[in-house]
C-alpha positions in Angstrom: 15.7 -52.3 -67.5 18.4 -54.2 -65.6 21.1 -51.6 -66.5 18.9 -48.8 -65.3 18.2 -50.5 -62.0 21.9 -51.1 -61.4 22.7 -47.5 -62.3 20.0 -46.2 -59.8 21.4 -48.4 -57.1 25.0 -47.3 -57.7 24.0 -43.6 -57.7 22.1 -44.2 -54.5 25.1 -45.8 -52.8 27.8 -43.4 -54.0 26.0 -40.1 -54.0 26.1 -39.6 -50.2 29.9 -39.7 -50.5 30.0 -36.8 -52.9 27.3 -34.5 -51.6 26.7 -35.0 -47.9 29.4 -33.4 -45.9 29.6 -34.9 -42.3 26.2 -36.4 -42.4 27.4 -40.0 -42.6 27.2 -42.1 -39.5 28.8 -45.3 -40.8 32.6 -45.3 -40.4 34.5 -45.7 -43.7 37.6 -47.6 -44.7 38.8 -45.7 -47.8 41.6 -46.9 -50.0 43.0 -44.4 -52.5 45.3 -45.7 -55.3 46.9 -42.9 -57.2 48.5 -43.3 -60.6 52.2 -42.4 -60.4 53.1 -43.0 -64.0 54.5 -40.3 -66.2 51.2 -40.2 -68.1 49.6 -38.7 -64.9 52.3 -36.0 -64.4 50.3 -33.1 -65.9 47.2 -34.0 -63.7 48.8 -34.9 -60.4 48.5 -31.4 -58.9 44.8 -31.2 -59.8 44.1 -34.7 -58.4 45.9 -34.0 -55.1 44.0 -30.7 -54.8 40.8 -32.6 -55.4 41.8 -35.2 -52.8 42.6 -32.6 -50.2 39.4 -30.5 -50.8 36.8 -33.2 -51.5 38.0 -36.4 -49.8 40.0 -35.2 -46.8 38.2 -31.8 -46.4 34.6 -33.0 -46.9 34.0 -36.8 -47.1 36.3 -38.2 -44.4 35.3 -37.7 -40.8 37.1 -38.4 -37.6 37.6 -42.1 -37.0 37.6 -43.1 -40.7 40.5 -45.2 -41.9 42.5 -44.1 -44.9 45.2 -46.0 -46.9 46.9 -44.2 -49.8 48.8 -46.1 -52.4 51.1 -44.8 -55.1 50.7 -46.9 -58.3 54.1 -46.5 -59.9 56.3 -49.2 -61.4 55.3 -51.1 -58.3 52.5 -50.3 -55.9 53.6 -48.7 -52.7 51.6 -47.7 -49.6 52.5 -44.1 -48.7 50.0 -43.5 -45.9 47.9 -45.6 -43.5 46.0 -44.2 -40.6 42.9 -43.0 -38.9 41.5 -39.5 -39.8 41.8 -37.1 -36.9 39.6 -34.1 -36.3 40.8 -30.6 -37.1 38.8 -29.6 -40.1 40.7 -28.6 -43.2 43.9 -28.0 -41.3 43.9 -31.5 -39.8 46.0 -34.5 -40.9 49.2 -32.6 -41.8 51.2 -35.8 -42.3 48.7 -37.1 -44.9 48.6 -33.7 -46.7 52.4 -33.5 -46.7 52.8 -37.0 -48.2 50.2 -36.2 -50.9 52.0 -32.9 -51.8 55.3 -34.7 -52.4 53.8 -37.5 -54.5 55.4 -37.6 -57.9 54.3 -39.0 -61.2 57.3 -40.2 -63.2 57.1 -44.0 -63.4 57.1 -45.9 -66.7 53.9 -47.7 -65.7 51.1 -47.8 -63.1 50.9 -50.9 -61.0 47.3 -51.0 -59.7 47.3 -54.8 -59.3 49.5 -55.0 -56.3 47.6 -52.5 -54.2 44.2 -54.0 -55.2 45.4 -57.5 -54.2 46.5 -56.2 -50.9 43.3 -54.3 -50.4 41.3 -57.4 -51.2 43.4 -59.5 -48.8 43.1 -57.0 -45.9 39.5 -55.8 -46.5 37.6 -55.3 -43.3 34.2 -54.5 -44.6 31.4 -55.4 -42.3 28.0 -54.0 -41.4 29.7 -51.6 -39.1 32.2 -50.1 -41.6 31.9 -49.4 -45.4 34.9 -50.4 -47.5 35.5 -48.1 -50.5 38.3 -48.1 -53.0 39.1 -45.1 -55.3 41.5 -45.5 -58.2 42.7 -42.1 -59.5 44.3 -42.4 -63.0 45.1 -40.7 -66.3 43.2 -42.9 -68.7 41.4 -46.2 -68.7 44.3 -47.8 -70.6 46.3 -48.0 -67.3 43.6 -50.2 -65.9 43.8 -52.8 -68.7 46.1 -55.1 -66.7 43.6 -54.9 -63.7 40.8 -56.1 -65.9 42.8 -59.2 -67.0 44.0 -60.1 -63.4 42.2 -61.7 -60.5 41.4 -58.3 -59.2 38.8 -57.5 -61.9 35.9 -58.6 -59.7 36.7 -55.7 -57.4 35.6 -53.4 -60.2 32.3 -55.0 -61.0 30.2 -52.4 -59.1 31.8 -49.1 -59.7 31.2 -45.5 -60.6 33.6 -43.2 -62.6 34.0 -39.5 -62.3 35.8 -37.8 -65.2 37.8 -34.6 -64.9 39.9 -32.9 -67.5 43.0 -35.2 -67.9 42.1 -37.7 -65.2 39.4 -39.9 -63.8 38.3 -41.5 -60.5 36.9 -45.0 -60.3 35.0 -45.7 -57.1 34.1 -49.2 -55.9 32.7 -50.6 -52.7 34.1 -54.1 -52.1 31.0 -55.4 -50.2 28.4 -53.8 -52.5 27.6 -56.9 -54.6 25.4 -58.7 -52.1 23.7 -55.3 -51.2 22.9 -54.6 -54.9 21.5 -58.1 -55.3 19.4 -57.8 -52.2 18.1 -54.4 -53.4 17.4 -55.8 -56.9 15.4 -58.7 -55.3 13.4 -56.4 -53.1 12.6 -54.1 -56.1 11.6 -57.1 -58.3 9.3 -58.4 -55.4 7.5 -55.1 -55.4 6.8 -55.3 -59.1 4.9 -58.6 -58.8 
């Protein structure tokens, strides 16, 4: 029962990001961490196309903040800025940086970007903080699960595509899930 409740809450929280183009009114701080290891080489173009079409083209709206990290042998920030208007042709610097992203590193360092994201998180009632990890297989996240960053992944949702996956998490979602669970349980009494 508890697992079903958590699943329903997560679907309710993340579904608007995937299906509701430009209907969001709460500004978003989005952190994208993209696997740059050689294991991701065959999927990089598909992932970048997905980011351009789904994230930049549909989910992000003017005024949202975006930080993009390359998770290679060491995590490196490749873009940080506010999203401008202009529809699908907007944000040419961001699109250019994504198109030149290469996957060839021996490993994928997700820990460094996640630590920085955790340290600089600005989530509040006025902005939603979301992190998306884009990677080849769950094996690259094993070091994250052993590090101090594992709590960031406690409330997450995974999307699977052929050859790659997206793990989405909202840093400030824990208290909201607990509040919703308490409210639900109170209605059952």
